[in-house]
PyMOL commands that place a pseudoatom at each C-alpha (Angstrom):
pseudoatom trace, name=CA, resn=UNK, resi=1, chain=A, elem=C, hetatm=0, pos=[0.000, 0.000, 0.000]
pseudoatom trace, name=CA, resn=UNK, resi=2, chain=A, elem=C, hetatm=0, pos=[1.309, 3.434, -0.894]
pseudoatom trace, name=CA, resn=UNK, resi=3, chain=A, elem=C, hetatm=0, pos=[1.301, 5.478, 2.280]
pseudoatom trace, name=CA, resn=UNK, resi=4, chain=A, elem=C, hetatm=0, pos=[-0.153, 8.958, 2.520]
pseudoatom trace, name=CA, resn=UNK, resi=5, chain=A, elem=C, hetatm=0, pos=[2.148, 11.776, 3.552]
pseudoatom trace, name=CA, resn=UNK, resi=6, chain=A, elem=C, hetatm=0, pos=[1.551, 13.679, 6.779]
pseudoatom trace, name=CA, resn=UNK, resi=7, chain=A, elem=C, hetatm=0, pos=[-0.009, 16.563, 4.861]
pseudoatom trace, name=CA, resn=UNK, resi=8, chain=A, elem=C, hetatm=0, pos=[-2.269, 14.148, 2.949]
pseudoatom trace, name=CA, resn=UNK, resi=9, chain=A, elem=C, hetatm=0, pos=[-3.297, 12.632, 6.292]
pseudoatom trace, name=CA, resn=UNK, resi=10, chain=A, elem=C, hetatm=0, pos=[-4.162, 16.108, 7.578]
pseudoatom trace, name=CA, resn=UNK, resi=11, chain=A, elem=C, hetatm=0, pos=[-6.198, 16.652, 4.413]
pseudoatom trace, name=CA, resn=UNK, resi=12, chain=A, elem=C, hetatm=0, pos=[-8.018, 13.335, 4.977]
pseudoatom trace, name=CA, resn=UNK, resi=13, chain=A, elem=C, hetatm=0, pos=[-8.976, 14.506, 8.474]
pseudoatom trace, name=CA, resn=UNK, resi=14, chain=A, elem=C, hetatm=0, pos=[-10.071, 17.855, 7.072]
pseudoatom trace, name=CA, resn=UNK, resi=15, chain=A, elem=C, hetatm=0, pos=[-12.313, 16.104, 4.513]
pseudoatom trace, name=CA, resn=UNK, resi=16, chain=A, elem=C, hetatm=0, pos=[-13.975, 14.006, 7.220]
pseudoatom trace, name=CA, resn=UNK, resi=17, chain=A, elem=C, hetatm=0, pos=[-14.482, 16.973, 9.548]
pseudoatom trace, name=CA, resn=UNK, resi=18, chain=A, elem=C, hetatm=0, pos=[-15.763, 19.196, 6.711]
pseudoatom trace, name=CA, resn=UNK, resi=19, chain=A, elem=C, hetatm=0, pos=[-18.297, 16.524, 5.664]
pseudoatom trace, name=CA, resn=UNK, resi=20, chain=A, elem=C, hetatm=0, pos=[-19.643, 16.429, 9.239]
pseudoatom trace, name=CA, resn=UNK, resi=21, chain=A, elem=C, hetatm=0, pos=[-19.744, 20.217, 9.549]
pseudoatom trace, name=CA, resn=UNK, resi=22, chain=A, elem=C, hetatm=0, pos=[-21.610, 20.537, 6.261]
pseudoatom trace, name=CA, resn=UNK, resi=23, chain=A, elem=C, hetatm=0, pos=[-24.104, 17.669, 6.671]
pseudoatom trace, name=CA, resn=UNK, resi=24, chain=A, elem=C, hetatm=0, pos=[-24.845, 18.076, 10.389]
pseudoatom trace, name=CA, resn=UNK, resi=25, chain=A, elem=C, hetatm=0, pos=[-23.728, 21.603, 11.232]
pseudoatom trace, name=CA, resn=UNK, resi=26, chain=A, elem=C, hetatm=0, pos=[-24.842, 23.323, 8.037]
pseudoatom trace, name=CA, resn=UNK, resi=27, chain=A, elem=C, hetatm=0, pos=[-21.438, 24.989, 7.528]
pseudoatom trace, name=CA, resn=UNK, resi=28, chain=A, elem=C, hetatm=0, pos=[-19.719, 24.611, 4.172]
pseudoatom trace, name=CA, resn=UNK, resi=29, chain=A, elem=C, hetatm=0, pos=[-16.057, 25.425, 3.574]
pseudoatom trace, name=CA, resn=UNK, resi=30, chain=A, elem=C, hetatm=0, pos=[-14.186, 25.049, 0.299]
pseudoatom trace, name=CA, resn=UNK, resi=31, chain=A, elem=C, hetatm=0, pos=[-11.812, 22.069, 0.239]
pseudoatom trace, name=CA, resn=UNK, resi=32, chain=A, elem=C, hetatm=0, pos=[-8.062, 22.492, 0.105]
pseudoatom trace, name=CA, resn=UNK, resi=33, chain=A, elem=C, hetatm=0, pos=[-6.259, 21.372, -3.053]
pseudoatom trace, name=CA, resn=UNK, resi=34, chain=A, elem=C, hetatm=0, pos=[-6.283, 17.559, -3.150]
pseudoatom trace, name=CA, resn=UNK, resi=35, chain=A, elem=C, hetatm=0, pos=[-3.329, 15.475, -4.286]
pseudoatom trace, name=CA, resn=UNK, resi=36, chain=A, elem=C, hetatm=0, pos=[-3.884, 12.611, -6.775]
pseudoatom trace, name=CA, resn=UNK, resi=37, chain=A, elem=C, hetatm=0, pos=[-4.087, 10.023, -3.956]
pseudoatom trace, name=CA, resn=UNK, resi=38, chain=A, elem=C, hetatm=0, pos=[-7.601, 11.270, -3.166]
pseudoatom trace, name=CA, resn=UNK, resi=39, chain=A, elem=C, hetatm=0, pos=[-8.734, 10.214, -6.654]
pseudoatom trace, name=CA, resn=UNK, resi=40, chain=A, elem=C, hetatm=0, pos=[-7.408, 6.638, -6.144]
pseudoatom trace, name=CA, resn=UNK, resi=41, chain=A, elem=C, hetatm=0, pos=[-9.861, 3.975, -5.043]
pseudoatom trace, name=CA, resn=UNK, resi=42, chain=A, elem=C, hetatm=0, pos=[-9.030, 3.019, -1.457]
pseudoatom trace, name=CA, resn=UNK, resi=43, chain=A, elem=C, hetatm=0, pos=[-10.687, 1.361, 1.489]
pseudoatom trace, name=CA, resn=UNK, resi=44, chain=A, elem=C, hetatm=0, pos=[-11.184, 3.684, 4.451]
pseudoatom trace, name=CA, resn=UNK, resi=45, chain=A, elem=C, hetatm=0, pos=[-12.901, 3.888, 7.835]
pseudoatom trace, name=CA, resn=UNK, resi=46, chain=A, elem=C, hetatm=0, pos=[-13.846, 6.975, 9.810]
pseudoatom trace, name=CA, resn=UNK, resi=47, chain=A, elem=C, hetatm=0, pos=[-14.050, 6.643, 13.585]
pseudoatom trace, name=CA, resn=UNK, resi=48, chain=A, elem=C, hetatm=0, pos=[-15.691, 9.250, 15.794]
pseudoatom trace, name=CA, resn=UNK, resi=49, chain=A, elem=C, hetatm=0, pos=[-14.893, 9.492, 19.494]
pseudoatom trace, name=CA, resn=UNK, resi=50, chain=A, elem=C, hetatm=0, pos=[-16.327, 11.623, 22.260]
pseudoatom trace, name=CA, resn=UNK, resi=51, chain=A, elem=C, hetatm=0, pos=[-14.141, 11.981, 25.351]
pseudoatom trace, name=CA, resn=UNK, resi=52, chain=A, elem=C, hetatm=0, pos=[-12.146, 8.963, 24.190]
pseudoatom trace, name=CA, resn=UNK, resi=53, chain=A, elem=C, hetatm=0, pos=[-15.254, 6.758, 23.854]
pseudoatom trace, name=CA, resn=UNK, resi=54, chain=A, elem=C, hetatm=0, pos=[-16.459, 5.368, 20.541]
pseudoatom trace, name=CA, resn=UNK, resi=55, chain=A, elem=C, hetatm=0, pos=[-19.298, 7.447, 19.063]
pseudoatom trace, name=CA, resn=UNK, resi=56, chain=A, elem=C, hetatm=0, pos=[-19.436, 5.924, 15.580]
pseudoatom trace, name=CA, resn=UNK, resi=57, chain=A, elem=C, hetatm=0, pos=[-17.322, 3.976, 13.103]
pseudoatom trace, name=CA, resn=UNK, resi=58, chain=A, elem=C, hetatm=0, pos=[-18.207, 3.070, 9.538]
pseudoatom trace, name=CA, resn=UNK, resi=59, chain=A, elem=C, hetatm=0, pos=[-16.228, 2.628, 6.379]
pseudoatom trace, name=CA, resn=UNK, resi=60, chain=A, elem=C, hetatm=0, pos=[-15.435, 0.712, 3.269]
pseudoatom trace, name=CA, resn=UNK, resi=61, chain=A, elem=C, hetatm=0, pos=[-13.068, -2.262, 3.606]
pseudoatom trace, name=CA, resn=UNK, resi=62, chain=A, elem=C, hetatm=0, pos=[-12.555, -2.570, -0.139]
pseudoatom trace, name=CA, resn=UNK, resi=63, chain=A, elem=C, hetatm=0, pos=[-11.450, 0.098, -2.634]
pseudoatom trace, name=CA, resn=UNK, resi=64, chain=A, elem=C, hetatm=0, pos=[-14.746, 0.827, -4.409]
pseudoatom trace, name=CA, resn=UNK, resi=65, chain=A, elem=C, hetatm=0, pos=[-14.686, 4.637, -4.266]
pseudoatom trace, name=CA, resn=UNK, resi=66, chain=A, elem=C, hetatm=0, pos=[-12.076, 7.353, -4.758]
pseudoatom trace, name=CA, resn=UNK, resi=67, chain=A, elem=C, hetatm=0, pos=[-10.489, 8.054, -1.367]
pseudoatom trace, name=CA, resn=UNK, resi=68, chain=A, elem=C, hetatm=0, pos=[-11.804, 11.617, -1.087]
pseudoatom trace, name=CA, resn=UNK, resi=69, chain=A, elem=C, hetatm=0, pos=[-15.381, 10.523, -1.737]
pseudoatom trace, name=CA, resn=UNK, resi=70, chain=A, elem=C, hetatm=0, pos=[-15.040, 7.455, 0.506]
pseudoatom trace, name=CA, resn=UNK, resi=71, chain=A, elem=C, hetatm=0, pos=[-13.815, 9.611, 3.414]
pseudoatom trace, name=CA, resn=UNK, resi=72, chain=A, elem=C, hetatm=0, pos=[-16.768, 11.981, 3.124]
pseudoatom trace, name=CA, resn=UNK, resi=73, chain=A, elem=C, hetatm=0, pos=[-19.320, 9.144, 2.860]
pseudoatom trace, name=CA, resn=UNK, resi=74, chain=A, elem=C, hetatm=0, pos=[-17.765, 7.184, 5.742]
pseudoatom trace, name=CA, resn=UNK, resi=75, chain=A, elem=C, hetatm=0, pos=[-17.704, 10.264, 7.994]
pseudoatom trace, name=CA, resn=UNK, resi=76, chain=A, elem=C, hetatm=0, pos=[-21.370, 11.026, 7.405]
pseudoatom trace, name=CA, resn=UNK, resi=77, chain=A, elem=C, hetatm=0, pos=[-22.344, 7.370, 7.833]
pseudoatom trace, name=CA, resn=UNK, resi=78, chain=A, elem=C, hetatm=0, pos=[-20.328, 7.060, 11.060]
pseudoatom trace, name=CA, resn=UNK, resi=79, chain=A, elem=C, hetatm=0, pos=[-22.162, 10.095, 12.448]
pseudoatom trace, name=CA, resn=UNK, resi=80, chain=A, elem=C, hetatm=0, pos=[-25.677, 9.309, 11.266]
pseudoatom trace, name=CA, resn=UNK, resi=81, chain=A, elem=C, hetatm=0, pos=[-25.985, 5.593, 10.455]
pseudoatom trace, name=CA, resn=UNK, resi=82, chain=A, elem=C, hetatm=0, pos=[-23.950, 3.565, 12.955]
pseudoatom trace, name=CA, resn=UNK, resi=83, chain=A, elem=C, hetatm=0, pos=[-26.730, 1.400, 14.447]
pseudoatom trace, name=CA, resn=UNK, resi=84, chain=A, elem=C, hetatm=0, pos=[-24.957, 1.251, 17.820]
pseudoatom trace, name=CA, resn=UNK, resi=85, chain=A, elem=C, hetatm=0, pos=[-25.482, 4.979, 18.475]
pseudoatom trace, name=CA, resn=UNK, resi=86, chain=A, elem=C, hetatm=0, pos=[-28.082, 7.720, 18.036]
pseudoatom trace, name=CA, resn=UNK, resi=87, chain=A, elem=C, hetatm=0, pos=[-27.310, 10.164, 15.211]
pseudoatom trace, name=CA, resn=UNK, resi=88, chain=A, elem=C, hetatm=0, pos=[-24.750, 12.859, 16.026]
pseudoatom trace, name=CA, resn=UNK, resi=89, chain=A, elem=C, hetatm=0, pos=[-26.293, 16.292, 16.659]
pseudoatom trace, name=CA, resn=UNK, resi=90, chain=A, elem=C, hetatm=0, pos=[-24.768, 19.600, 15.610]
pseudoatom trace, name=CA, resn=UNK, resi=91, chain=A, elem=C, hetatm=0, pos=[-24.116, 20.546, 19.248]
pseudoatom trace, name=CA, resn=UNK, resi=92, chain=A, elem=C, hetatm=0, pos=[-21.868, 17.472, 19.615]
pseudoatom trace, name=CA, resn=UNK, resi=93, chain=A, elem=C, hetatm=0, pos=[-19.539, 18.318, 16.714]
pseudoatom trace, name=CA, resn=UNK, resi=94, chain=A, elem=C, hetatm=0, pos=[-17.029, 20.446, 18.673]
pseudoatom trace, name=CA, resn=UNK, resi=95, chain=A, elem=C, hetatm=0, pos=[-16.502, 17.616, 21.191]
pseudoatom trace, name=CA, resn=UNK, resi=96, chain=A, elem=C, hetatm=0, pos=[-16.036, 14.876, 18.593]
pseudoatom trace, name=CA, resn=UNK, resi=97, chain=A, elem=C, hetatm=0, pos=[-12.589, 13.583, 17.696]
pseudoatom trace, name=CA, resn=UNK, resi=98, chain=A, elem=C, hetatm=0, pos=[-12.140, 12.286, 14.154]
pseudoatom trace, name=CA, resn=UNK, resi=99, chain=A, elem=C, hetatm=0, pos=[-9.899, 9.408, 13.111]
pseudoatom trace, name=CA, resn=UNK, resi=100, chain=A, elem=C, hetatm=0, pos=[-9.363, 8.293, 9.505]
pseudoatom trace, name=CA, resn=UNK, resi=101, chain=A, elem=C, hetatm=0, pos=[-7.881, 4.864, 8.741]
pseudoatom trace, name=CA, resn=UNK, resi=102, chain=A, elem=C, hetatm=0, pos=[-6.801, 4.282, 5.136]
pseudoatom trace, name=CA, resn=UNK, resi=103, chain=A, elem=C, hetatm=0, pos=[-6.730, 0.559, 4.371]
pseudoatom trace, name=CA, resn=UNK, resi=104, chain=A, elem=C, hetatm=0, pos=[-4.724, -1.804, 2.236]
pseudoatom trace, name=CA, resn=UNK, resi=105, chain=A, elem=C, hetatm=0, pos=[-6.717, -4.326, 0.207]
pseudoatom trace, name=CA, resn=UNK, resi=106, chain=A, elem=C, hetatm=0, pos=[-7.800, -7.239, 2.458]
pseudoatom trace, name=CA, resn=UNK, resi=107, chain=A, elem=C, hetatm=0, pos=[-5.994, -10.513, 1.739]
pseudoatom trace, name=CA, resn=UNK, resi=108, chain=A, elem=C, hetatm=0, pos=[-6.870, -14.060, 2.820]
pseudoatom trace, name=CA, resn=UNK, resi=109, chain=A, elem=C, hetatm=0, pos=[-4.951, -15.140, 5.916]
pseudoatom trace, name=CA, resn=UNK, resi=110, chain=A, elem=C, hetatm=0, pos=[-2.623, -17.890, 4.705]
pseudoatom trace, name=CA, resn=UNK, resi=111, chain=A, elem=C, hetatm=0, pos=[-2.630, -20.297, 7.639]
pseudoatom trace, name=CA, resn=UNK, resi=112, chain=A, elem=C, hetatm=0, pos=[-4.417, -23.491, 8.583]
pseudoatom trace, name=CA, resn=UNK, resi=113, chain=A, elem=C, hetatm=0, pos=[-7.426, -22.628, 10.770]
pseudoatom trace, name=CA, resn=UNK, resi=114, chain=A, elem=C, hetatm=0, pos=[-5.818, -23.817, 13.997]
pseudoatom trace, name=CA, resn=UNK, resi=115, chain=A, elem=C, hetatm=0, pos=[-2.649, -21.851, 13.251]
pseudoatom trace, name=CA, resn=UNK, resi=116, chain=A, elem=C, hetatm=0, pos=[-4.349, -18.514, 12.543]
pseudoatom trace, name=CA, resn=UNK, resi=117, chain=A, elem=C, hetatm=0, pos=[-3.359, -16.760, 15.800]
pseudoatom trace, name=CA, resn=UNK, resi=118, chain=A, elem=C, hetatm=0, pos=[0.330, -17.182, 14.915]
pseudoatom trace, name=CA, resn=UNK, resi=119, chain=A, elem=C, hetatm=0, pos=[-0.212, -15.523, 11.527]
pseudoatom trace, name=CA, resn=UNK, resi=120, chain=A, elem=C, hetatm=0, pos=[-2.001, -12.452, 12.929]
pseudoatom trace, name=CA, resn=UNK, resi=121, chain=A, elem=C, hetatm=0, pos=[0.234, -9.536, 13.938]
pseudoatom trace, name=CA, resn=UNK, resi=122, chain=A, elem=C, hetatm=0, pos=[-1.440, -7.394, 16.597]
pseudoatom trace, name=CA, resn=UNK, resi=123, chain=A, elem=C, hetatm=0, pos=[-0.785, -3.727, 15.866]
pseudoatom trace, name=CA, resn=UNK, resi=124, chain=A, elem=C, hetatm=0, pos=[-0.219, -4.382, 12.179]
pseudoatom trace, name=CA, resn=UNK, resi=125, chain=A, elem=C, hetatm=0, pos=[-3.204, -6.380, 10.941]
pseudoatom trace, name=CA, resn=UNK, resi=126, chain=A, elem=C, hetatm=0, pos=[-6.870, -5.557, 10.887]
pseudoatom trace, name=CA, resn=UNK, resi=127, chain=A, elem=C, hetatm=0, pos=[-9.207, -8.529, 10.538]
pseudoatom trace, name=CA, resn=UNK, resi=128, chain=A, elem=C, hetatm=0, pos=[-12.285, -9.538, 8.630]
pseudoatom trace, name=CA, resn=UNK, resi=129, chain=A, elem=C, hetatm=0, pos=[-14.017, -12.779, 9.617]
pseudoatom trace, name=CA, resn=UNK, resi=130, chain=A, elem=C, hetatm=0, pos=[-16.581, -14.132, 7.157]
pseudoatom trace, name=CA, resn=UNK, resi=131, chain=A, elem=C, hetatm=0, pos=[-18.682, -17.247, 7.519]
pseudoatom trace, name=CA, resn=UNK, resi=132, chain=A, elem=C, hetatm=0, pos=[-22.207, -18.639, 7.716]
pseudoatom trace, name=CA, resn=UNK, resi=133, chain=A, elem=C, hetatm=0, pos=[-23.558, -15.606, 5.856]
pseudoatom trace, name=CA, resn=UNK, resi=134, chain=A, elem=C, hetatm=0, pos=[-22.074, -13.129, 8.324]
pseudoatom trace, name=CA, resn=UNK, resi=135, chain=A, elem=C, hetatm=0, pos=[-19.076, -10.817, 8.328]
pseudoatom trace, name=CA, resn=UNK, resi=136, chain=A, elem=C, hetatm=0, pos=[-17.283, -8.698, 10.924]
pseudoatom trace, name=CA, resn=UNK, resi=137, chain=A, elem=C, hetatm=0, pos=[-14.319, -6.322, 10.785]
pseudoatom trace, name=CA, resn=UNK, resi=138, chain=A, elem=C, hetatm=0, pos=[-12.040, -4.812, 13.406]
pseudoatom trace, name=CA, resn=UNK, resi=139, chain=A, elem=C, hetatm=0, pos=[-9.405, -2.187, 12.585]
pseudoatom trace, name=CA, resn=UNK, resi=140, chain=A, elem=C, hetatm=0, pos=[-5.707, -2.745, 13.428]
pseudoatom trace, name=CA, resn=UNK, resi=141, chain=A, elem=C, hetatm=0, pos=[-5.753, -0.216, 16.286]
pseudoatom trace, name=CA, resn=UNK, resi=142, chain=A, elem=C, hetatm=0, pos=[-8.579, -1.977, 18.176]
pseudoatom trace, name=CA, resn=UNK, resi=143, chain=A, elem=C, hetatm=0, pos=[-6.599, -4.875, 19.715]
pseudoatom trace, name=CA, resn=UNK, resi=144, chain=A, elem=C, hetatm=0, pos=[-3.840, -2.457, 20.719]
pseudoatom trace, name=CA, resn=UNK, resi=145, chain=A, elem=C, hetatm=0, pos=[-6.330, -0.184, 22.503]
pseudoatom trace, name=CA, resn=UNK, resi=146, chain=A, elem=C, hetatm=0, pos=[-7.873, -3.156, 24.324]
pseudoatom trace, name=CA, resn=UNK, resi=147, chain=A, elem=C, hetatm=0, pos=[-4.545, -4.972, 24.922]
pseudoatom trace, name=CA, resn=UNK, resi=148, chain=A, elem=C, hetatm=0, pos=[-5.734, -8.157, 23.196]
pseudoatom trace, name=CA, resn=UNK, resi=149, chain=A, elem=C, hetatm=0, pos=[-3.466, -10.923, 21.975]
pseudoatom trace, name=CA, resn=UNK, resi=150, chain=A, elem=C, hetatm=0, pos=[-4.039, -12.421, 18.517]
pseudoatom trace, name=CA, resn=UNK, resi=151, chain=A, elem=C, hetatm=0, pos=[-6.429, -15.109, 19.793]
pseudoatom trace, name=CA, resn=UNK, resi=152, chain=A, elem=C, hetatm=0, pos=[-8.579, -12.544, 21.592]
pseudoatom trace, name=CA, resn=UNK, resi=153, chain=A, elem=C, hetatm=0, pos=[-8.495, -10.371, 18.469]
pseudoatom trace, name=CA, resn=UNK, resi=154, chain=A, elem=C, hetatm=0, pos=[-9.774, -13.263, 16.350]
pseudoatom trace, name=CA, resn=UNK, resi=155, chain=A, elem=C, hetatm=0, pos=[-12.461, -14.087, 18.947]
pseudoatom trace, name=CA, resn=UNK, resi=156, chain=A, elem=C, hetatm=0, pos=[-13.701, -10.485, 19.121]
pseudoatom trace, name=CA, resn=UNK, resi=157, chain=A, elem=C, hetatm=0, pos=[-13.813, -10.217, 15.328]
pseudoatom trace, name=CA, resn=UNK, resi=158, chain=A, elem=C, hetatm=0, pos=[-15.966, -13.358, 15.270]
pseudoatom trace, name=CA, resn=UNK, resi=159, chain=A, elem=C, hetatm=0, pos=[-18.294, -11.768, 17.824]
pseudoatom trace, name=CA, resn=UNK, resi=160, chain=A, elem=C, hetatm=0, pos=[-18.435, -8.565, 15.767]
pseudoatom trace, name=CA, resn=UNK, resi=161, chain=A, elem=C, hetatm=0, pos=[-19.716, -10.755, 12.920]
pseudoatom trace, name=CA, resn=UNK, resi=162, chain=A, elem=C, hetatm=0, pos=[-22.383, -12.193, 15.212]
pseudoatom trace, name=CA, resn=UNK, resi=163, chain=A, elem=C, hetatm=0, pos=[-20.567, -15.535, 15.284]
pseudoatom trace, name=CA, resn=UNK, resi=164, chain=A, elem=C, hetatm=0, pos=[-19.336, -17.457, 18.324]
pseudoatom trace, name=CA, resn=UNK, resi=165, chain=A, elem=C, hetatm=0, pos=[-15.823, -16.846, 19.612]
pseudoatom trace, name=CA, resn=UNK, resi=166, chain=A, elem=C, hetatm=0, pos=[-13.451, -19.500, 18.326]
pseudoatom trace, name=CA, resn=UNK, resi=167, chain=A, elem=C, hetatm=0, pos=[-15.262, -20.037, 15.041]
pseudoatom trace, name=CA, resn=UNK, resi=168, chain=A, elem=C, hetatm=0, pos=[-12.077, -18.839, 13.313]
pseudoatom trace, name=CA, resn=UNK, resi=169, chain=A, elem=C, hetatm=0, pos=[-10.784, -22.384, 13.943]
pseudoatom trace, name=CA, resn=UNK, resi=170, chain=A, elem=C, hetatm=0, pos=[-13.300, -23.725, 11.412]
pseudoatom trace, name=CA, resn=UNK, resi=171, chain=A, elem=C, hetatm=0, pos=[-12.297, -24.241, 7.780]
pseudoatom trace, name=CA, resn=UNK, resi=172, chain=A, elem=C, hetatm=0, pos=[-15.739, -22.912, 6.719]
pseudoatom trace, name=CA, resn=UNK, resi=173, chain=A, elem=C, hetatm=0, pos=[-14.878, -19.509, 8.213]
pseudoatom trace, name=CA, resn=UNK, resi=174, chain=A, elem=C, hetatm=0, pos=[-12.637, -17.217, 6.166]
pseudoatom trace, name=CA, resn=UNK, resi=175, chain=A, elem=C, hetatm=0, pos=[-10.241, -14.762, 7.776]
pseudoatom trace, name=CA, resn=UNK, resi=176, chain=A, elem=C, hetatm=0, pos=[-8.745, -11.802, 5.919]
pseudoatom trace, name=CA, resn=UNK, resi=177, chain=A, elem=C, hetatm=0, pos=[-6.066, -9.365, 7.049]
pseudoatom trace, name=CA, resn=UNK, resi=178, chain=A, elem=C, hetatm=0, pos=[-5.397, -5.802, 6.008]
pseudoatom trace, name=CA, resn=UNK, resi=179, chain=A, elem=C, hetatm=0, pos=[-3.225, -2.936, 7.197]
pseudoatom trace, name=CA, resn=UNK, resi=180, chain=A, elem=C, hetatm=0, pos=[-4.252, 0.591, 8.005]
pseudoatom trace, name=CA, resn=UNK, resi=181, chain=A, elem=C, hetatm=0, pos=[-2.617, 3.979, 8.123]
pseudoatom trace, name=CA, resn=UNK, resi=182, chain=A, elem=C, hetatm=0, pos=[-4.242, 5.911, 10.966]
pseudoatom trace, name=CA, resn=UNK, resi=183, chain=A, elem=C, hetatm=0, pos=[-4.641, 9.686, 11.169]
pseudoatom trace, name=CA, resn=UNK, resi=184, chain=A, elem=C, hetatm=0, pos=[-6.141, 11.300, 14.297]
pseudoatom trace, name=CA, resn=UNK, resi=185, chain=A, elem=C, hetatm=0, pos=[-7.147, 14.827, 15.117]
pseudoatom trace, name=CA, resn=UNK, resi=186, chain=A, elem=C, hetatm=0, pos=[-5.027, 16.313, 17.883]
for i in range(1, 186): cmd.bond("trace and resi %d" % i, "trace and resi %d" % (i + 1))
show_as sticks, trace
zoom trace
């Protein structure tokens, strides 16, 4: 994955924040000049936090949209459509912290099911677990924040998919890894 520069990361954060301010706060500001990376199709997630607590997180694991458009759509969806939370109100915007995670393309985890924990690198890999008609994703920063080992990370990703912990040991369950470049507002 080609990494974004620090200034491109700042621009990604600006795009997410501006989308929220426009859609929820009714304030529109012209965008800064965008580098060509924002026209490339990339996977991305936008995470919203309030006082360090999750307030919304939605994104696109696969590169279906140009990065600039994907950031804006993910930001608005994280604020208004995350089913775990009520929609963000305009009064909340100043207290929200924005985080943008630009993803590499997910790849199948190349390990026998019982050996999967040894192939997962906590702090580097994000996970997607897919099986029995369900799918769940956790970003690479999540197990670090919660101090999980690779087995716990796999178990929690199964639960995020609505599957039982430990189902990653089954050959019928697919596990994918990806990497993410994380940008956070100060």
